[in-house]
TORPA-4810 file (N, C-alpha, C, O; in nm, 3 decimals):
<nodes>
NODE_1_-2.531_-30.035_-2.057_-2.549_-30.055_-2.198_-2.624_-30.185_-2.221_-2.589_-30.288_-2.164_M
NODE_2_-2.726_-30.181_-2.303_-2.804_-30.301_-2.335_-2.734_-30.378_-2.446_-2.685_-30.320_-2.543_N
NODE_3_-2.730_-30.510_-2.430_-2.672_-30.593_-2.535_-2.773_-30.605_-2.649_-2.891_-30.632_-2.626_A
NODE_4_-2.726_-30.585_-2.768_-2.812_-30.597_-2.887_-2.817_-30.745_-2.926_-2.715_-30.813_-2.919_M
NODE_5_-2.933_-30.795_-2.968_-2.938_-30.932_-3.016_-2.859_-30.941_-3.147_-2.850_-30.845_-3.223_P
NODE_6_-2.803_-31.060_-3.170_-2.730_-31.079_-3.294_-2.826_-31.078_-3.412_-2.939_-31.126_-3.401_E
NODE_7_-2.781_-31.026_-3.522_-2.864_-31.017_-3.641_-2.781_-31.062_-3.761_-2.748_-30.982_-3.848_N
NODE_8_-2.749_-31.192_-3.765_-2.666_-31.245_-3.871_-2.747_-31.251_-4.000_-2.857_-31.305_-4.003_W
NODE_9_-2.690_-31.195_-4.107_-2.755_-31.190_-4.236_-2.662_-31.254_-4.340_-2.544_-31.221_-4.347_V
NODE_10_-2.718_-31.345_-4.420_-2.642_-31.409_-4.526_-2.614_-31.305_-4.636_-2.705_-31.238_-4.683_R
NODE_11_-2.486_-31.294_-4.675_-2.448_-31.196_-4.775_-2.379_-31.259_-4.896_-2.337_-31.189_-4.987_V
NODE_12_-2.368_-31.390_-4.896_-2.304_-31.459_-5.008_-2.254_-31.595_-4.969_-2.284_-31.645_-4.860_G
NODE_13_-2.177_-31.655_-5.059_-2.120_-31.789_-5.034_-1.969_-31.781_-5.044_-1.914_-31.700_-5.118_R
NODE_14_-1.903_-31.866_-4.968_-1.757_-31.874_-4.972_-1.711_-31.900_-5.116_-1.612_-31.843_-5.161_L
NODE_15_-1.783_-31.985_-5.185_-1.744_-32.021_-5.323_-1.761_-31.904_-5.420_-1.713_-31.913_-5.534_S
NODE_16_-1.826_-31.795_-5.379_-1.839_-31.676_-5.465_-1.712_-31.591_-5.468_-1.694_-31.508_-5.556_D
NODE_17_-1.623_-31.613_-5.370_-1.503_-31.530_-5.356_-1.381_-31.617_-5.382_-1.363_-31.718_-5.314_I
NODE_18_-1.297_-31.582_-5.477_-1.176_-31.661_-5.500_-1.079_-31.643_-5.382_-1.083_-31.542_-5.312_P
NODE_19_-0.993_-31.741_-5.362_-0.889_-31.726_-5.259_-0.807_-31.603_-5.290_-0.772_-31.576_-5.405_R
NODE_20_-0.777_-31.527_-5.183_-0.705_-31.398_-5.193_-0.783_-31.300_-5.277_-0.726_-31.220_-5.351_R
NODE_21_-0.916_-31.306_-5.265_-1.003_-31.214_-5.338_-1.102_-31.147_-5.243_-1.099_-31.169_-5.122_G
NODE_22_-1.188_-31.064_-5.300_-1.286_-30.989_-5.220_-1.412_-30.968_-5.301_-1.410_-30.970_-5.424_A
NODE_23_-1.521_-30.947_-5.230_-1.648_-30.906_-5.288_-1.704_-30.795_-5.201_-1.669_-30.784_-5.083_R
NODE_24_-1.791_-30.714_-5.258_-1.848_-30.602_-5.182_-1.997_-30.624_-5.161_-2.066_-30.680_-5.247_R
NODE_25_-2.046_-30.579_-5.045_-2.190_-30.575_-5.017_-2.221_-30.435_-4.964_-2.135_-30.369_-4.905_V
NODE_26_-2.343_-30.392_-4.987_-2.386_-30.259_-4.944_-2.479_-30.274_-4.824_-2.566_-30.361_-4.823_Q
NODE_27_-2.461_-30.191_-4.724_-2.550_-30.183_-4.610_-2.576_-30.035_-4.582_-2.496_-29.967_-4.518_S
NODE_28_-2.689_-29.987_-4.632_-2.716_-29.843_-4.621_-2.612_-29.766_-4.699_-2.589_-29.793_-4.817_G
NODE_29_-2.548_-29.671_-4.634_-2.447_-29.588_-4.700_-2.308_-29.650_-4.693_-2.213_-29.594_-4.748_A
NODE_30_-2.294_-29.764_-4.626_-2.162_-29.824_-4.607_-2.143_-29.939_-4.704_-2.229_-30.026_-4.717_I
NODE_31_-2.027_-29.939_-4.772_-1.988_-30.052_-4.855_-1.890_-30.137_-4.774_-1.791_-30.087_-4.722_T
NODE_32_-1.920_-30.266_-4.765_-1.838_-30.359_-4.687_-1.766_-30.452_-4.784_-1.828_-30.509_-4.874_I
NODE_33_-1.636_-30.465_-4.765_-1.555_-30.558_-4.844_-1.540_-30.686_-4.762_-1.499_-30.684_-4.646_A
NODE_34_-1.574_-30.798_-4.825_-1.559_-30.929_-4.761_-1.442_-30.997_-4.829_-1.441_-31.016_-4.951_I
NODE_35_-1.343_-31.033_-4.750_-1.217_-31.088_-4.800_-1.206_-31.237_-4.767_-1.251_-31.283_-4.663_F
NODE_36_-1.145_-31.310_-4.860_-1.114_-31.452_-4.840_-0.963_-31.467_-4.851_-0.904_-31.434_-4.954_R
NODE_37_-0.902_-31.517_-4.745_-0.756_-31.536_-4.748_-0.721_-31.666_-4.819_-0.810_-31.745_-4.854_T
NODE_38_-0.593_-31.688_-4.840_-0.546_-31.813_-4.901_-0.582_-31.934_-4.817_-0.592_-32.046_-4.868_A
NODE_39_-0.601_-31.912_-4.687_-0.636_-32.020_-4.594_-0.787_-32.032_-4.575_-0.832_-32.104_-4.485_E
NODE_40_-0.865_-31.965_-4.657_-1.012_-31.967_-4.653_-1.072_-31.899_-4.530_-1.184_-31.930_-4.491_D
NODE_41_-0.997_-31.806_-4.469_-1.056_-31.724_-4.363_-1.137_-31.615_-4.428_-1.100_-31.563_-4.533_R
NODE_42_-1.250_-31.580_-4.367_-1.336_-31.474_-4.416_-1.331_-31.358_-4.316_-1.352_-31.378_-4.197_I
NODE_43_-1.304_-31.238_-4.366_-1.296_-31.119_-4.282_-1.365_-31.005_-4.355_-1.374_-31.006_-4.477_L
NODE_44_-1.414_-30.907_-4.279_-1.489_-30.798_-4.342_-1.447_-30.662_-4.285_-1.434_-30.644_-4.164_A
NODE_45_-1.425_-30.569_-4.377_-1.390_-30.430_-4.343_-1.474_-30.336_-4.427_-1.522_-30.372_-4.534_L
NODE_46_-1.490_-30.214_-4.376_-1.549_-30.113_-4.463_-1.454_-30.095_-4.583_-1.332_-30.094_-4.567_E
NODE_47_-1.511_-30.082_-4.701_-1.432_-30.078_-4.824_-1.373_-29.939_-4.844_-1.394_-29.875_-4.947_D
NODE_48_-1.297_-29.894_-4.743_-1.243_-29.759_-4.748_-1.113_-29.754_-4.667_-1.115_-29.773_-4.546_K
NODE_49_-1.004_-29.730_-4.734_-0.875_-29.716_-4.664_-0.880_-29.592_-4.574_-0.936_-29.489_-4.613_C
NODE_50_-0.821_-29.600_-4.454_-0.823_-29.484_-4.366_-0.737_-29.368_-4.416_-0.748_-29.257_-4.363_P
NODE_51_-0.654_-29.390_-4.516_-0.567_-29.284_-4.566_-0.639_-29.190_-4.662_-0.661_-29.073_-4.629_H
NODE_52_-0.677_-29.239_-4.779_-0.743_-29.155_-4.880_-0.870_-29.222_-4.934_-0.914_-29.194_-5.045_K
NODE_53_-0.927_-29.312_-4.853_-1.052_-29.380_-4.883_-1.045_-29.468_-5.009_-1.145_-29.484_-5.079_Q
NODE_54_-0.928_-29.523_-5.037_-0.914_-29.614_-5.151_-0.995_-29.740_-5.130_-1.018_-29.780_-5.016_G
NODE_55_-1.040_-29.804_-5.238_-1.123_-29.924_-5.229_-1.040_-30.047_-5.189_-0.971_-30.105_-5.273_P
NODE_56_-1.046_-30.086_-5.064_-0.968_-30.198_-5.015_-1.004_-30.328_-5.088_-0.919_-30.417_-5.100_L
NODE_57_-1.126_-30.339_-5.136_-1.168_-30.461_-5.208_-1.088_-30.482_-5.335_-1.086_-30.593_-5.389_S
NODE_58_-1.023_-30.378_-5.385_-0.941_-30.389_-5.505_-0.793_-30.405_-5.475_-0.710_-30.406_-5.565_Q
NODE_59_-0.760_-30.418_-5.345_-0.622_-30.431_-5.303_-0.570_-30.573_-5.314_-0.643_-30.665_-5.351_G
NODE_60_-0.444_-30.590_-5.282_-0.377_-30.720_-5.285_-0.381_-30.779_-5.145_-0.338_-30.716_-5.049_I
NODE_61_-0.432_-30.902_-5.135_-0.442_-30.971_-5.007_-0.317_-31.058_-4.991_-0.281_-31.135_-5.080_I
NODE_62_-0.254_-31.043_-4.875_-0.135_-31.123_-4.842_-0.141_-31.155_-4.695_-0.146_-31.065_-4.611_H
NODE_63_-0.141_-31.283_-4.663_-0.158_-31.325_-4.525_-0.292_-31.275_-4.473_-0.395_-31.297_-4.536_G
NODE_64_-0.291_-31.207_-4.358_-0.412_-31.150_-4.300_-0.415_-30.998_-4.318_-0.468_-30.927_-4.233_D
NODE_65_-0.359_-30.950_-4.429_-0.357_-30.806_-4.458_-0.400_-30.782_-4.601_-0.400_-30.873_-4.684_C
NODE_66_-0.438_-30.657_-4.629_-0.466_-30.613_-4.764_-0.387_-30.484_-4.786_-0.377_-30.400_-4.697_V
NODE_67_-0.330_-30.471_-4.907_-0.258_-30.348_-4.943_-0.349_-30.263_-5.028_-0.399_-30.308_-5.131_T
NODE_68_-0.372_-30.140_-4.986_-0.459_-30.048_-5.058_-0.403_-30.022_-5.198_-0.282_-30.002_-5.213_C
NODE_69_-0.490_-30.023_-5.299_-0.442_-30.003_-5.437_-0.399_-29.859_-5.468_-0.335_-29.836_-5.571_P
NODE_70_-0.433_-29.762_-5.385_-0.399_-29.624_-5.415_-0.259_-29.585_-5.372_-0.182_-29.533_-5.452_L
NODE_71_-0.225_-29.609_-5.243_-0.098_-29.562_-5.192_-0.021_-29.666_-5.111_0.068_-29.633_-5.033_H
NODE_72_-0.058_-29.794_-5.132_0.015_-29.906_-5.072_0.012_-29.913_-4.920_0.102_-29.974_-4.860_N
NODE_73_-0.087_-29.854_-4.856_-0.101_-29.874_-4.712_-0.139_-30.018_-4.689_-0.219_-30.074_-4.764_W
NODE_74_-0.083_-30.080_-4.585_-0.115_-30.218_-4.549_-0.210_-30.214_-4.430_-0.182_-30.152_-4.328_V
NODE_75_-0.324_-30.282_-4.446_-0.431_-30.283_-4.346_-0.454_-30.424_-4.297_-0.466_-30.517_-4.377_I
NODE_76_-0.460_-30.443_-4.166_-0.491_-30.572_-4.107_-0.637_-30.609_-4.137_-0.728_-30.530_-4.111_S
NODE_77_-0.659_-30.727_-4.192_-0.795_-30.773_-4.219_-0.868_-30.808_-4.089_-0.991_-30.805_-4.085_L
NODE_78_-0.795_-30.841_-3.985_-0.857_-30.878_-3.857_-0.905_-30.758_-3.778_-1.013_-30.761_-3.720_E
NODE_79_-0.826_-30.652_-3.776_-0.858_-30.538_-3.691_-0.894_-30.411_-3.768_-0.957_-30.320_-3.713_T
NODE_80_-0.854_-30.404_-3.895_-0.872_-30.282_-3.974_-0.763_-30.180_-3.952_-0.763_-30.075_-4.016_G
NODE_81_-0.667_-30.208_-3.862_-0.560_-30.114_-3.828_-0.456_-30.106_-3.938_-0.417_-30.208_-3.995_Q
NODE_82_-0.409_-29.984_-3.969_-0.297_-29.966_-4.059_-0.171_-30.023_-3.994_-0.153_-30.014_-3.873_A
NODE_83_-0.084_-30.080_-4.074_0.037_-30.144_-4.025_0.157_-30.052_-4.047_0.152_-29.956_-4.124_Q
NODE_84_0.266_-30.085_-3.976_0.391_-30.012_-3.993_0.383_-29.870_-3.939_0.321_-29.847_-3.836_G
NODE_85_0.444_-29.777_-4.008_0.445_-29.640_-3.957_0.312_-29.568_-3.981_0.288_-29.462_-3.924_P
NODE_86_0.224_-29.626_-4.066_0.097_-29.560_-4.097_0.000_-29.574_-3.980_0.008_-29.670_-3.903_D
NODE_87_-0.091_-29.478_-3.967_-0.187_-29.478_-3.857_-0.328_-29.459_-3.909_-0.350_-29.387_-4.007_E
NODE_88_-0.423_-29.523_-3.843_-0.562_-29.514_-3.881_-0.623_-29.654_-3.887_-0.552_-29.754_-3.874_G
NODE_89_-0.751_-29.659_-3.906_-0.818_-29.789_-3.911_-0.942_-29.783_-3.998_-1.010_-29.681_-4.005_A
NODE_90_-0.968_-29.893_-4.064_-1.094_-29.914_-4.135_-1.188_-29.986_-4.039_-1.143_-30.066_-3.957_A
NODE_91_-1.316_-29.958_-4.048_-1.414_-30.023_-3.962_-1.421_-30.173_-3.996_-1.434_-30.209_-4.113_M
NODE_92_-1.414_-30.259_-3.894_-1.423_-30.403_-3.917_-1.561_-30.452_-3.873_-1.627_-30.388_-3.791_S
NODE_93_-1.602_-30.565_-3.928_-1.735_-30.621_-3.903_-1.725_-30.767_-3.865_-1.642_-30.839_-3.920_F
NODE_94_-1.808_-30.813_-3.770_-1.808_-30.955_-3.738_-1.867_-31.034_-3.854_-1.973_-31.000_-3.907_P
NODE_95_-1.798_-31.138_-3.892_-1.839_-31.221_-4.004_-1.817_-31.367_-3.965_-1.725_-31.397_-3.889_V
NODE_96_-1.900_-31.456_-4.018_-1.883_-31.598_-3.988_-1.928_-31.681_-4.108_-1.999_-31.633_-4.197_R
NODE_97_-1.883_-31.806_-4.107_-1.926_-31.902_-4.208_-2.020_-32.003_-4.144_-1.991_-32.056_-4.037_L
NODE_98_-2.131_-32.029_-4.210_-2.223_-32.136_-4.174_-2.229_-32.226_-4.295_-2.306_-32.202_-4.388_E
NODE_99_-2.147_-32.332_-4.294_-2.133_-32.413_-4.414_-2.061_-32.328_-4.519_-1.949_-32.283_-4.495_G
NODE_100_-2.124_-32.307_-4.634_-2.069_-32.225_-4.740_-2.122_-32.081_-4.735_-2.078_-31.995_-4.812_D
NODE_101_-2.217_-32.054_-4.644_-2.281_-31.923_-4.635_-2.198_-31.825_-4.552_-2.156_-31.856_-4.441_D
NODE_102_-2.176_-31.707_-4.609_-2.108_-31.598_-4.536_-2.216_-31.513_-4.471_-2.312_-31.472_-4.536_I
NODE_103_-2.199_-31.485_-4.341_-2.296_-31.404_-4.268_-2.225_-31.290_-4.195_-2.114_-31.306_-4.143_Q
NODE_104_-2.292_-31.175_-4.192_-2.244_-31.057_-4.118_-2.348_-31.021_-4.014_-2.468_-31.029_-4.041_I
NODE_105_-2.303_-30.979_-3.895_-2.394_-30.934_-3.789_-2.412_-30.783_-3.804_-2.327_-30.705_-3.762_D
NODE_106_-2.525_-30.742_-3.864_-2.548_-30.601_-3.890_-2.588_-30.523_-3.765_-2.582_-30.400_-3.766_F
NODE_107_-2.630_-30.589_-3.656_-2.654_-30.515_-3.532_-2.523_-30.460_-3.478_-2.521_-30.351_-3.422_N
NODE_108_-2.415_-30.533_-3.495_-2.283_-30.484_-3.453_-2.252_-30.357_-3.529_-2.197_-30.263_-3.471_F
NODE_109_-2.285_-30.352_-3.657_-2.262_-30.232_-3.737_-2.339_-30.115_-3.677_-2.286_-30.004_-3.670_Q
NODE_110_-2.461_-30.136_-3.634_-2.540_-30.027_-3.573_-2.471_-29.975_-3.449_-2.468_-29.854_-3.426_S
NODE_111_-2.415_-30.066_-3.367_-2.343_-30.024_-3.247_-2.223_-29.939_-3.284_-2.195_-29.840_-3.216_D
NODE_112_-2.151_-29.976_-3.390_-2.033_-29.898_-3.432_-2.073_-29.757_-3.472_-2.003_-29.662_-3.438_L
NODE_113_-2.182_-29.744_-3.543_-2.225_-29.612_-3.589_-2.257_-29.521_-3.469_-2.230_-29.401_-3.472_R
NODE_114_-2.313_-29.581_-3.363_-2.349_-29.501_-3.246_-2.226_-29.453_-3.170_-2.226_-29.344_-3.113_K
NODE_115_-2.119_-29.535_-3.169_-2.002_-29.500_-3.089_-1.893_-29.431_-3.172_-1.799_-29.374_-3.116_T
NODE_116_-1.904_-29.436_-3.302_-1.798_-29.378_-3.386_-1.812_-29.227_-3.396_-1.731_-29.162_-3.463_A
</nodes>
């Protein structure tokens, strides 16, 4: 397998997202929710709960998890995995902060599409 070069793209600023809040960005047909925790960690998941595709960006953020607004599934912001007895996962994306700039590596997204 060939390693893909990183393709970090600026998608916003940390100051654009309130603590325990989220913003959405579009990449082709995929909507990505970018979350900011109370501790200012930035994490990114596809904005779709694995249960009934509820908008995770509208959920409640607590610790490193988000609760889906439709049926209260709890999803790990780090891995996208459903917690507790629930099963399934939302696609997660590599995200980083460069100063106040939020960046996502969209080449990683391309790799996920090929293997998913």
